[in-house]
C-alpha positions in Angstrom: 46.5 -42.4 -24.1 45.6 -42.3 -27.7 44.9 -44.7 -30.5 47.7 -45.7 -32.7 47.2 -47.0 -36.3 48.9 -50.3 -35.0 46.5 -50.7 -31.8 43.4 -49.8 -34.3 44.4 -52.7 -36.6 43.8 -55.2 -33.8 40.3 -54.4 -33.2 37.5 -56.6 -34.5 35.4 -56.7 -37.5 31.5 -56.9 -36.9 31.3 -60.5 -37.3 34.0 -61.4 -35.0 32.5 -59.3 -32.4 29.2 -60.5 -32.4 30.6 -64.1 -32.6 32.1 -63.5 -29.2 29.1 -61.4 -27.3 27.7 -63.5 -24.4 25.1 -61.0 -22.7 22.3 -59.9 -25.1 23.5 -61.3 -28.1 20.1 -62.4 -29.7 18.9 -58.9 -29.1 22.1 -57.6 -30.8 21.8 -59.8 -33.6 18.3 -58.9 -34.2 19.2 -55.2 -34.4 22.1 -55.7 -36.5 19.7 -57.7 -39.0 17.0 -55.2 -39.0 18.3 -51.4 -39.3 18.9 -49.9 -42.4 21.3 -47.0 -43.4 19.6 -44.1 -44.5 20.1 -43.3 -47.7 21.6 -39.7 -47.3 23.7 -41.0 -44.6 25.3 -43.5 -47.0 25.7 -40.8 -49.9 27.3 -38.5 -47.3 29.9 -41.0 -46.6 30.2 -42.5 -50.2 30.8 -38.8 -51.3 33.9 -38.4 -49.0 37.2 -37.5 -50.6 39.2 -39.9 -48.4 38.2 -42.6 -46.2 38.0 -42.5 -42.4 38.6 -44.7 -39.7 36.1 -45.4 -37.1 37.2 -47.0 -33.5 33.9 -48.3 -31.6 34.2 -49.0 -27.9 31.4 -51.1 -26.5 30.2 -53.5 -24.1 27.2 -55.8 -24.7 25.6 -55.6 -21.2 24.9 -51.8 -21.6 21.4 -51.0 -22.8 22.6 -48.1 -25.3 24.9 -50.4 -27.0 22.4 -52.8 -27.8 20.9 -50.1 -29.9 23.8 -47.6 -31.1 26.5 -50.2 -31.7 24.8 -52.5 -34.2 23.4 -49.3 -35.9 26.7 -47.7 -36.6 28.4 -51.1 -37.4 26.0 -51.6 -40.1 26.3 -48.1 -41.3 30.2 -48.5 -41.3 29.8 -51.6 -43.6 27.5 -49.9 -45.9 30.1 -47.7 -47.4 33.7 -48.2 -48.5 34.8 -44.7 -46.9 34.3 -45.5 -43.3 37.1 -48.7 -42.0 35.9 -49.9 -38.6 37.7 -51.6 -35.7 35.7 -52.9 -32.8 37.1 -52.9 -29.2 35.6 -54.7 -25.8 35.3 -51.4 -23.7 35.7 -53.7 -20.5 39.1 -54.9 -22.0 40.3 -51.1 -22.9 38.9 -49.2 -20.2 41.6 -46.8 -20.0 41.9 -46.3 -23.6 38.1 -45.6 -23.8 37.9 -43.3 -20.9 41.0 -41.3 -22.8 38.0 -40.3 -25.1 35.6 -39.1 -22.5 35.6 -36.1 -20.1 36.8 -37.1 -16.5 33.3 -36.8 -15.1 31.8 -39.5 -17.7 34.7 -41.7 -17.1 33.1 -45.2 -17.7 30.5 -44.2 -20.3 29.8 -46.8 -22.9 29.8 -47.0 -25.9 32.3 -44.6 -27.2 32.6 -43.9 -31.2 35.7 -42.3 -32.2 36.4 -41.1 -36.0 39.9 -40.5 -37.5 41.0 -39.2 -40.6 43.7 -41.5 -42.7 46.2 -40.4 -40.3 44.5 -41.2 -37.0 43.8 -37.6 -36.4 40.7 -37.2 -34.4 37.5 -35.8 -36.3 35.0 -36.6 -34.2 33.2 -38.4 -30.9 30.1 -39.8 -30.4 29.0 -40.8 -26.9 26.5 -43.3 -25.9 23.4 -42.6 -28.1 21.7 -39.8 -30.0 20.9 -36.9 -27.6 17.4 -36.6 -29.7 16.4 -40.3 -28.5 16.9 -39.4 -25.0 12.9 -38.4 -24.1 12.0 -41.6 -26.0 14.2 -43.5 -23.6 12.9 -41.8 -20.7 9.5 -42.7 -22.3 10.4 -46.2 -22.4 11.9 -46.9 -19.0 8.7 -45.3 -17.7 6.5 -47.6 -19.5 8.2 -50.7 -19.3 8.5 -49.9 -15.4 4.6 -49.8 -15.4 4.2 -52.9 -17.4 6.6 -55.1 -15.4 6.6 -53.9 -11.9 4.3 -53.9 -8.9 2.9 -50.7 -7.9 4.7 -51.1 -4.4 7.9 -51.2 -6.6 7.5 -48.1 -9.1 9.0 -45.6 -6.8 12.0 -47.8 -5.6 15.4 -47.8 -6.8 16.1 -51.1 -9.1 18.5 -52.6 -6.2 15.6 -52.6 -3.9 13.1 -54.5 -6.0 12.7 -58.2 -6.2 15.0 -60.2 -8.5 12.1 -61.4 -10.6 10.7 -57.9 -11.1 14.3 -56.9 -12.2 14.5 -59.6 -14.7 11.2 -59.0 -16.2 12.0 -55.2 -16.4 15.2 -55.7 -18.3 13.6 -58.7 -20.6 11.1 -56.2 -21.6 13.3 -53.2 -22.1 15.6 -55.2 -24.4 12.8 -56.6 -26.3 11.3 -52.5 -26.6 14.7 -51.8 -28.3 14.4 -54.8 -30.7 10.9 -53.7 -31.8 12.2 -49.9 -32.3 15.3 -50.8 -34.0 14.9 -49.6 -37.5 12.9 -46.3 -36.4 15.8 -45.6 -33.5 18.4 -46.8 -36.0 17.4 -43.9 -38.5 17.9 -41.4 -35.8 21.2 -42.6 -34.4 22.8 -43.0 -37.7 21.7 -39.6 -38.8 23.0 -37.9 -35.4 26.1 -39.7 -35.8 26.7 -38.5 -39.4 26.0 -34.9 -38.3 29.2 -35.1 -35.7 31.2 -36.5 -38.7 30.1 -33.8 -41.3 30.7 -31.1 -38.4 34.4 -32.5 -37.5 35.2 -32.3 -40.9 34.2 -28.9 -41.5 36.1 -27.6 -38.4 40.1 -26.8 -38.7 42.2 -29.5 -37.2 43.2 -27.5 -34.3 39.2 -27.1 -33.4 38.5 -31.1 -33.6 37.2 -33.2 -32.8 33.4 -32.4 -33.0 31.4 -33.8 -30.1 28.1 -35.7 -30.1 25.7 -38.2 -28.4 24.3 -37.7 -24.9 25.4 -35.1 -23.0 26.2 -35.2 -18.8 26.6 -31.6 -16.9 29.9 -31.4 -15.4 29.7 -32.2 -11.6 
């Protein structure tokens, strides 16, 4: 399964997507409003010889999507050389999974960049891998802030509902608080994937970036 130009044209704009979001809506809107596209990132896309097309497969319930999707949405809106189309991953699960290795099926969000003829240039999955240590640190900090000592070593499924809600709420707020800083890292990492993809021969594309999971 692959994304056709016709299907691509059916996707949502940023505003259409944000309007229909129900889960984490306020956080996503806050991040969308606060992130900036780094000047060097905008210069790269503005300097392309031909426009590219960007398909975003995302779901607002996903923590990484709260940070990554608004950042890359704003990036696409900052330049005329990146035409964007957004899809609800939960509606387009099979299509989204077609851009993921089997052991990562279900991962979200997924960003796929195409040339003007819908030939793949690059894929960016979840978020910048450079952010992973920071995200791990966030998880530890938020657990210590919101969970009782007796809950710290338990899986989320085994702690109280009040503790789970407190943890999730503080984690989301943490993402909002760090939106600008993390947005610069995400935008730069995404741009590196696109730059690499454009430099590759067509038969060696797509370039791949974002988080990495070892095959199982």
